[in-house]
N, C-alpha and C positions, 0 to 999 in steps of 0.2 A: 384670201390671205396667202402670203408667200414667205418662204424662208431663203436665207442666203446659202447658195450652193458652195461646196468646198472650193471650187475654182474662183469664187467671187469674194472670198474672205480678204485676200490681199487688196483687191480693188476697193472693197468696202472700207478697209483701214485707210487707204490713201484718200478716198473721197471724204471720209469722216474728218481727217486732219485738215483737209482743204476747206471744208465748210466751217469748221471751228475757227480757223484763221480768218475766214471771210467775215464771220460774225464779230470777231474781235474789233473790227474796224468801226462797228456801230454800237459798241457797248456803251459809249458815252451817251448816245441818244436814249438807250434803254434805261440807264441810270437816271436821266433827266425825267423821263416818264414815271419812274419809280418814286422819285422825290415829290412829284406832283400828286401822287395818289395814296401816300401812306397815311393820310389823315383818317381814312376809313378804319385802318387797323388800330390806330390809337384810340378812336372813339369806342371801339369794342373792348379794347384791352383795359382801359380805365374803368369801364362799367363793372368789371369783375375784380377790382383791386381789393375790396373788402373781403370777398369770398376767398381770395388767395391767402389771406391771413387767418382764415378760420380753419378749424380742424376738419379736413376733407377726407372722405373715403376714396377708394380707387375710382368709383363711378363718377364722383364729383370732379376728380382731377381729369378723368377722361373727357367729361363734358366740357370743361374749360379749355383743355388742350385742343379739342376738335373745333370748338367755337372760334378760338384764336386762329386756327388754320383756315377755317371757313371764311373768316374776315379777310384773310390774305388773298382771296380769289381776285379781288379788284386790283390791288397793286401788282399781282402776278400777271394778270391779263394785260394791264397797261404796259408792263415792262417787257413782256415777251412778244407782244403784237408787232412792234416795229422790226424785231429780229426775224420773225416768221415771214413778214412781208418782204424783207430783204432776201431771204432764202428762196422764196417763190419767184422772185424776179421783178416784183413791183417796186416802185419808188416809195419814199416815205411821205409823199403827198405835198412836198414843198412847192413843186411846180404848179400843181393844181390850186394850191392855196394862193399863190401869187397871182394866178389868173382869176381868182375868186370863183373857182369851180368847186364849191364847198361840198357838193353831193356827188362828185365824180370820183370813182375809184381810179387810182393810177394804173396805167396799162402795164401788162406783163411783158417783160423782155425775155424771149426764149433764146437769146444769143448764147448765154453762158451754158444752158443745158445742151444746146447743140454742140458746142465746143467740147464739153465734157464727154458726150456720147461719141464724138468723132475721134478725139485725140487720147482717150483713155482706153488702153488695150483691154479687151474682154469685158467691158462694162455693159450693163443693161439698165433699163429704166427702173426695174425693181430695186436694184442696188442703189441707184441714185436716191430713190424715195427713202429707203432705210437709212442711208448716210445722212440725209437732211434731218430726218426725225431724231437720229442719234445725236447730231450736233445740237439741235434744239433742246433735247433732253439734258444734255450736259450743261448748257447755259441756264436752263430753267432750274435744275437742281442746285446749281452753284448759287444762283440768285436767291432761291428759296432758303438754302441752308445758311449762307453767310449774311444775308441782309434781313431775312424774315424770321429765322429760327434762332440763330446764335445770339443776337442782341436781347430778345425776350428771355432766353434761357439765362443769360447773365443777370438780367433784371430780376428774374424769379429767385435766383440764388442769393443775390445781394440785398434786395429790397423787400423780400417777403419771407415768411416762415415755412415755406413749402419744403425745404430740405434739399440736400445734394442729390439724393437718389431720384427724387421727383423731377428736379431740374434736368438731370441727365436723361431721364425718361422722356421729358418734354422735347429735348433736343433730338433724340432718336426718332420719336414719333412724328413730330412736326417737320423735322429736317429731312426725313427720309420717307417714312410710310405715307403720311398725309400729303407730303410733297408729290409723290408718285400719283396719288389719287387726284390731286388738283391738276397735275399734268394731263392725265387722261381726260379730264373734264374740259380743259381749256385748249390745249395745243392742237389735237386733231381737228377740232372745229375751226380753229384759226387757219390751218392749212387749207381745209376745204373751202371756207368762205373766201379766202384770198384767191384760190384757184378758180372758184366758180365766178368770181368777179361781180357778185351782187351786193351792192351797198345795203339794200333792204334786208338781205339775209344777215349781213354783219350787224346791222343796227338791231334787228330782231333779237339775236342771241345776246347782244350787249344789254338790251333792256331786260331780257329774261334773267341774266345773271344779276343785274341790279335788283330786280324783284325778288330773286332768290335770297340775296343778301338782306334785304329789308324784311322779308318774311322770317328769315332766321333771327334777325334782331328782335322783332316783336314777339316771336315764339320762344325766346330764349329761356323763359321760366319753364315752359312745357318741355323743352329739350333737356333742361336741367334735371327733370324728373325721370325722363326715359332716354338717357344718352345712348345706350347700346342700340336701340331701335333706330334712332336717327343716324348714327354712324354707319350701321350696316346698310340702311337704305341709301345713304349718300355714296357709299362704296359701290353698290350695285348700279346706281345711276351713272356714276363716273365710268365704270367699266363698259356699260352698254353704250354710253355716248361716245367714249373713246374708240371702241371697236367700230361703231357705225360710221363715224365721220372719217376714220382712217380708211375704211373700205370705200366710202364714197370718193374720198380724195384720190385714192390709188386708181380706181376705175376711171375717173375723169382725166387724171394725168396720163395714164397709159393709152387713152384714146386720142389724146391731143396730137395734132400734126405739127411737129416741130420744124418742118422744112420751111 
């Protein structure tokens, strides 16, 4: 793991703004993927409609809030994946789709990274990595807060008896805290899988996440009884996964010959 040195902070700021502007060109594609995937979130949300109107304790509210955030893994995955692919330098797969190469990963273009390293004064690869992750984090948290946390918070406030304080707590928890946890679970892996270029690896973890979602759905009653245990276990899993895949991606990127 590495940190930004003092002389790299200005470079990091410039690269961060550059990558944020770069991602803004593909935000329409991300929103399209989001709209195609939100049915999973609705399926989970409506299953707890009656409990939201009941008299819940803090553990019951925590369980529902976390389960809602857990159900958002799929739309978050689908929404952020094309943005990470764009940051890595891969295409979005349209060319391969037109050629009916359905199981072929788009090739990585290193041209942009080479230009960034050549024409940005005092830049190094570590700063490039951190700037890309910071840009991905910005879009991830914005999508999570405004598209996945704010609308349900408004719904909880207007259509249920959960109360203003609980609705605000939901917005803070799901919009920020659980959002960061979901980021650790999803985004470092997406960077690594895109960099490694293995379709099987990408497919494996996609299946894993879907199994995780289905397991959570069928175990929802058990989760309801022991919410703290499941939340803490999920946080630990996310931190370990995030750190591991960030380290793997960093090592692989730093070893790449960009010439």
